[in-house]
C-alpha positions in Angstrom: -69.7 232.6 162.6 -69.6 229.2 164.1 -69.3 227.7 160.5 -66.5 230.0 159.8 -64.3 228.9 162.8 -64.8 225.3 162.2 -63.5 226.0 158.3 -60.7 228.1 159.9 -59.7 225.2 162.5 -60.0 222.7 159.2 -58.0 225.0 157.2 -55.3 225.3 160.2 -55.2 221.3 160.9 -54.6 221.0 157.1 -52.0 223.0 156.9 -49.9 221.4 160.0 -51.0 218.2 158.5 -49.5 218.8 155.1 -45.5 219.6 156.2 -44.9 215.9 157.4 -46.3 214.4 154.0 -44.3 217.0 152.1 -41.2 216.4 153.8 -41.6 212.9 153.4 -41.9 213.4 149.5 -39.0 215.2 149.4 -36.1 214.6 148.5 -36.6 212.1 146.0 -33.6 212.3 144.0 -29.9 213.7 144.0 -29.3 217.5 145.3 -27.2 219.6 143.7 -24.8 221.7 145.8 -23.0 224.4 143.6 -19.8 225.8 144.8 -19.0 228.6 142.6 -15.1 228.2 143.1 -12.5 225.4 141.8 -11.9 222.1 143.5 -9.5 222.4 146.1 -10.6 226.0 147.2 -11.5 226.5 150.6 -15.2 226.7 150.0 -14.7 223.3 148.0 -13.2 222.0 151.0 -15.7 222.9 153.5 -18.5 221.9 151.2 -17.3 218.5 151.1 -17.1 218.0 154.6 -20.8 218.8 155.1 -22.1 217.1 151.7 -21.9 213.4 152.6 -23.2 213.7 156.1 -26.0 215.8 154.7 -26.7 213.2 151.9 -27.0 210.6 155.0 -29.6 212.8 156.6 -31.6 213.4 153.7 -31.5 210.1 152.4 -30.4 210.9 148.7 -27.0 212.1 147.3 -25.6 215.7 147.4 -23.7 216.3 144.4 -21.1 218.8 144.2 -21.0 220.9 141.4 -18.2 223.2 140.7 -18.6 226.5 138.8 -15.9 228.9 139.3 -15.7 232.3 137.6 -16.1 236.0 138.3 -15.2 235.9 141.7 -17.8 233.4 142.6 -20.5 235.4 140.1 -21.1 233.0 137.5 -22.1 229.7 140.1 -24.0 232.0 142.2 -26.3 233.2 139.1 -26.7 229.5 138.3 -28.3 229.1 141.6 -30.0 232.4 141.6 -31.6 231.1 138.2 -32.2 227.4 138.9 -36.0 226.1 139.7 -36.6 226.7 143.4 -37.5 223.0 143.8 -35.3 222.1 146.6 -32.7 220.3 144.6 -29.9 223.2 143.7 -28.5 224.8 146.6 -25.4 227.0 146.7 -22.4 227.0 149.2 -20.4 230.4 148.9 -18.1 232.5 150.7 -19.5 236.2 151.4 -18.1 238.2 147.9 -21.0 237.2 145.5 -23.7 237.6 148.5 -22.2 241.0 149.8 -20.2 242.9 147.8 -21.0 241.8 144.4 -23.9 244.1 143.5 -21.4 247.0 144.3 -18.5 246.2 142.4 -19.6 243.7 139.6 -21.1 245.5 136.7 -24.0 243.5 134.9 -24.3 241.1 137.8 -27.7 239.3 136.6 -28.8 238.2 140.1 -29.6 240.1 143.2 -28.8 238.3 146.3 -31.4 239.5 148.3 -34.3 238.9 146.0 -32.8 235.9 144.1 -31.5 233.8 146.7 -32.9 232.5 150.1 -30.3 232.1 153.5 -30.5 228.6 154.7 -27.2 228.6 157.2 -24.0 230.4 157.9 -21.8 227.2 158.1 -18.2 228.3 159.0 -15.9 231.4 159.8 -12.2 231.8 159.4 -9.7 234.5 159.9 -7.8 235.9 157.1 -3.9 235.6 157.1 -1.6 238.1 155.3 1.0 235.8 153.8 3.9 237.1 151.4 6.6 235.5 149.2 9.9 234.9 151.8 11.9 236.3 148.8 10.4 239.8 149.3 12.5 239.9 152.6 9.6 241.0 154.6 9.8 238.9 158.1 7.5 241.0 160.0 4.7 243.2 159.1 6.3 246.2 159.9 8.9 245.0 157.3 6.1 244.5 154.7 4.7 247.9 154.9 8.4 249.6 154.9 9.1 247.2 151.6 5.7 248.2 150.1 6.5 251.9 150.7 9.7 251.9 149.0 8.4 249.8 146.3 5.3 251.9 145.5 3.1 250.6 142.9 5.4 247.7 142.0 4.3 245.0 144.3 1.3 242.9 143.2 -1.2 241.0 145.5 -3.4 238.3 144.6 -7.5 237.7 145.7 -10.2 234.9 144.7 -11.9 238.2 142.9 -13.3 241.8 142.9 -15.1 242.3 145.7 -14.0 239.1 147.7 -13.1 239.1 151.6 -9.8 238.7 150.7 -9.5 241.7 147.8 -11.2 244.0 150.5 -9.1 243.0 153.5 -6.2 244.2 151.5 -8.1 247.4 150.1 -8.7 248.2 153.9 -5.3 247.5 155.1 -3.7 249.4 152.0 -6.0 252.4 153.0 -5.0 252.2 157.0 -0.8 251.6 155.9 -1.0 254.1 152.9 0.3 251.7 150.7 -0.2 251.4 146.8 -0.3 247.8 145.5 -1.8 246.4 142.4 -4.8 243.9 142.6 -4.7 240.7 140.6 -7.8 238.7 140.7 -7.9 234.9 140.3 -10.5 231.9 140.6 -9.5 230.5 144.0 -7.1 230.6 146.5 -4.9 227.8 145.1 -4.2 229.8 142.2 -3.2 232.8 144.5 -1.0 230.4 145.9 0.9 229.2 142.8 1.1 232.8 142.0 3.2 234.0 144.8 5.1 231.0 144.4 5.4 232.1 140.8 6.5 235.3 141.7 3.6 236.9 139.8 2.4 238.4 143.0 3.8 239.2 146.4 1.5 239.1 148.7 -2.2 238.1 149.7 -4.9 237.7 152.1 -6.2 234.2 152.5 -7.8 231.5 154.4 -5.3 229.7 156.6 -6.7 226.3 155.4 -5.2 226.9 152.1 -2.1 229.1 153.1 -0.5 227.1 156.2 0.5 224.2 154.3 2.9 226.2 152.6 3.7 228.8 155.4 4.7 225.4 157.2 6.9 224.3 154.3 8.7 227.8 154.3 7.4 228.8 150.8 5.1 231.4 152.2 5.4 233.8 155.4 2.4 234.4 157.6 2.5 237.9 158.6 -0.5 238.3 160.6 -4.1 237.5 161.0 -7.5 239.6 160.8 -9.2 238.4 163.9 -9.0 241.1 166.6 -8.0 238.7 169.0 -5.4 235.9 168.2 -7.1 232.9 166.4 -7.6 229.8 168.4 -6.5 227.8 165.3 -3.5 230.1 164.7 -2.1 231.2 168.1 1.4 231.6 167.2 0.4 234.2 164.7 -0.2 237.7 165.6 -3.2 239.7 165.0 -2.9 243.0 162.5 -4.9 244.8 165.3 -2.1 244.1 167.8 0.7 245.0 165.3 -0.5 248.7 165.4 -3.6 248.2 163.3 -6.3 248.5 166.3 -9.9 247.1 165.1 -8.6 245.9 161.8 -11.0 242.6 161.5 -11.7 241.0 158.3 -13.6 237.7 158.5 -14.1 235.2 156.1 -17.3 233.0 156.2 -19.1 230.3 154.3 -22.8 229.8 154.1 -25.6 227.6 151.9 -28.3 229.3 150.1 -30.9 228.3 147.7 -33.0 229.9 144.9 -35.9 232.4 146.1 -39.1 231.0 146.6 -37.8 227.6 147.5 -40.4 226.2 149.7 -40.0 227.3 153.3 -40.5 223.8 154.7 -37.4 222.5 152.6 -35.4 225.7 153.7 -36.0 225.1 156.9 -35.5 221.0 157.0 -32.1 221.7 155.1 -31.3 224.1 157.9 -31.6 222.1 160.6 -30.1 219.1 159.2 -27.1 221.3 158.4 -26.9 222.5 162.2 -27.0 219.1 163.4 -24.1 218.3 161.2 -22.3 221.4 161.4 -22.5 221.2 165.3 -21.4 217.4 165.6 -17.8 216.5 167.3 -16.8 215.2 164.5 -17.6 217.7 161.8 -16.4 220.4 164.2 -13.0 218.8 164.5 -12.3 218.2 160.9 -13.2 222.2 160.1 -11.0 223.2 162.8 -8.2 221.2 161.1 -9.1 223.3 157.9 -8.5 226.4 160.5 -12.4 227.1 160.3 -14.8 227.4 163.3 -17.9 225.6 162.8 -21.1 227.7 163.2 -24.6 226.7 161.9 -27.4 229.1 162.3 -31.2 229.3 161.2 -31.8 231.2 158.0 -32.8 234.2 159.8 -29.4 234.9 161.7 -27.7 234.4 157.9 -29.8 237.2 156.6 -28.9 239.6 159.7 -25.2 238.8 158.9 -25.8 239.4 155.1 -27.2 243.2 155.9 -24.7 243.8 158.4 -21.8 242.9 156.1 -23.1 244.9 153.4 -23.4 248.3 155.6 -19.5 247.5 156.9 -17.8 246.6 153.4 -19.9 249.2 151.6 -18.1 251.9 153.7 -14.7 250.1 153.2 -15.5 250.2 149.4 -16.3 253.8 149.4 -13.4 254.9 151.7 -10.8 252.9 149.4 -12.5 253.9 146.2 -13.0 250.6 144.7 -14.4 250.7 141.6 -16.8 248.2 139.9 -15.4 245.6 137.2 
């Protein structure tokens, strides 16, 4: 019995001692941060805000690798199938993690089984913008015009199952609208489509939209937070404009391939939390209309479960079909 206790103590001690040496050995080469959206998109912008500070803390370059397509599913699959060696990470929005399994036919990854949460990075309201040429100066105007032009107006999103897509589908159900969904690779493409008259409206993160709003090229009608967003206090909420309880928040997070060593997950998560909560990064994110968060892996896992339940109900109620 005494010998067994000694062996257990030695084993426990070895496990404790192995972590520092392991941490010192990793990373020994550049780390790839896959962003499954185009350069200039909202995830790309926020990923680049954290990549340099993360590289400095880890002692190796953190290289952004844009892999757009299929609403973020293509790049997400790249990470899901990557070697779990701590040299490939994913920076993405919630669509590929939460709704893709419900709405994407032939999805070749499982976000629960194939990916390991690392940290929730940032959250943002969505803002409903329209083409000023539509003549909708208020949300009530937009609803009235959309009802008059039943089935004639298009709206853009960053893909089937994205927050922008489901926010509009939820609003369509609440307001009794018939709008045609047109998916794009990223928000910059949605903005260009509105400016070109190809689509007339869309929900998008304000970091992409507000420059065009301030220039008078887009019209902001409302945000999707329950209370007015601190970054956009002048824009009313849809909740206060006659749709109580309406909420659709965008969020961005870092994940790794499943089976990535927990020591690496914890190291990256802790470094990210320090970076995200720094005054410099928080200020830069606020400048992009994002709220810096930074969490442990378990908090991100809980959020993913909660969001799956919420948006699963929206998908069912709106009759959104897989593509």
